[in-house]
C-alpha positions, 0 to 999 in steps of 0.5 A, a space after each residue: 307385841 300387839 301393836 299395829 306397827 310391830 313388824 317383823 322385818 329386815 331393816 335394810 334400806 330404812 333411812 332417816 324418814 322412819 323412826 325406828 326402836 328395835 328389839 332382837 329375839 333371836 333367830 330361828 333357822 336362817 330367819 332373823 326376828 326383830 321387832 320393829 316399831 317404825 313411826 313415819 314422821 312425815 319428813 319424806 318428800 311426797 309429791 301432791 300429784 302421782 302420774 298426773 292423775 292422782 291427787 293426794 289428799 290425806 293420810 289414811 295409815 302408816 306402816 314399815 313398808 307404805 303409806 296409804 292415802 285417800 286421794 282424788 282420781 282426776 281422770 275419772 273424778 272418783 275417791 281412791 286409795 293410794 298405797 305408796 311404798 317406801 321409796 328405796 323399794 323402787 331402786 331395786 329392779 327385781 322388786 319393781 318387776 315382782 311388784 308389777 307382776 303381783 299388782 297385776 295379778 291382783 287387779 285381775 281379781 274381781 269379787 265383792 269381797 276384795 278390794 278392787 285394784 285399779 292401777 299400779 305404777 312407778 312415779 317420782 321414785 315411788 312405786 304405788 298401787 291404787 284401790 277403791 276407796 272403802 270408807 269404814 274400818 279395818 277389822 283389828 280396829 273393829 275387834 278392839 272397839 267390840 271386845 267380843 262378837 256375837 257367833 253369827 256376827 263373827 261368822 257373817 264377817 268370817 264367811 265373806 272374807 273366806 268368800 274373797 280369799 277363797 276366789 283368790 285361791 281358785 284363782 291361783 293367788 295366796 294372800 300371804 299376810 291374812 290378818 284383821 288389819 287386811 280386812 276393811 268393814 263398812 258398818 252398818 251394812 256389814 260389808 267386809 272386803 280383803 285388801 293388799 293381795 300379792 304385796 307380801 308376796 312382793 316384799 319377799 323379793 326386796 333382794 336375795 340377801 334379805 329374802 331369808 331375813 324376812 318373815 312371810 306374813 305377821 307373826 301373830 297370824 302366820 301359819 306353822 310353815 311361815 313360822 318355819 321361813 317357808 313359802 305359805 300356801 292356800 292352807 296358810 291362809 286358812 290357818 290365818 283365817 282361823 286365828 282371826 275368828 278366835 280372836 273375834 270370839 274370845 274378846 280379842 285374845 290371840 291363840 299364841 303369845 310369847 315375849 320372844 318370837 322364836 317361841 311364838 314360831 315354836 308355838 305356831 308349829 307344834 302347840 295347840 291353842 286353849 280351846 275357844 269355848 273355854 273363853 266363850 262357852 256361847 261358842 256352839 259345837 259343830 253339827 247343828 247347821 251350816 254356821 256352826 259347821 263353818 265355824 268348826 272348819 275355821 277352828 280346825 285349822 288351828 289344831 293341825 300342825 303345818 296347816 298342810 293338806 290343800 285346804 283352801 278358804 273356799 272349803 270352809 264356807 
């Protein structure tokens, strides 16, 4: 359930370039839940050069929707990261337009805690987005390596995440898929940047038939309204941030775990998680300083069903 390549999504459009193992876990309303293990087998023919400018050098990561490459921008002579979406996405005109809109909106975000979008385009049947290259590791990997963060370490990273996401909220953008995999860190300086703004929103428009079958976000981190198949709001991002902080401070534990996806969705909507202090008594109670108040603000999102009320990441810090 906790594999980095375990995703809930529709399987329409998947082709022989992706090896899939599927487990169906029932339905929730109009949303059909599948756990899909995808492994990119490198048979998809990728050009070595996109738009006569971006030279693909090495694979940085793969997933069900895209492959991320380290590339060289031959015009500006700098390293960049290029996310290339699955080829069949480019065949859908509505998706291409939504992708263009979302990529343009993300490119207008300029914040020290957001990965900068440099460019986007369509070349040789491949939609792609070009971002700044950030050496380091994602927060999910770092959490597994550290097992449990010290409170001050977790908060220093989370405050940076809230800074970037809150800036996007003020600009009118919701991330929709806040999870530690989409947060890049650069030790030892401890800089954190959030990536993938707009990608989840664009993917929701693959086709009218698939909209009801694609659950917004990632199942362990999505908010109660996302669990119900409704579009996310800024408060949804805040709820997901609370889950990430919970995981960082409890030795990698997630507040809700279930073998059945419908049960996992119900838990997000109805259950209150075990207090993180049960697993980590070193977590202070709120009210003594700014850090502790920030901590309580993030955890409180997990205690309010529906995550409504107009909350924003900017309100935590």
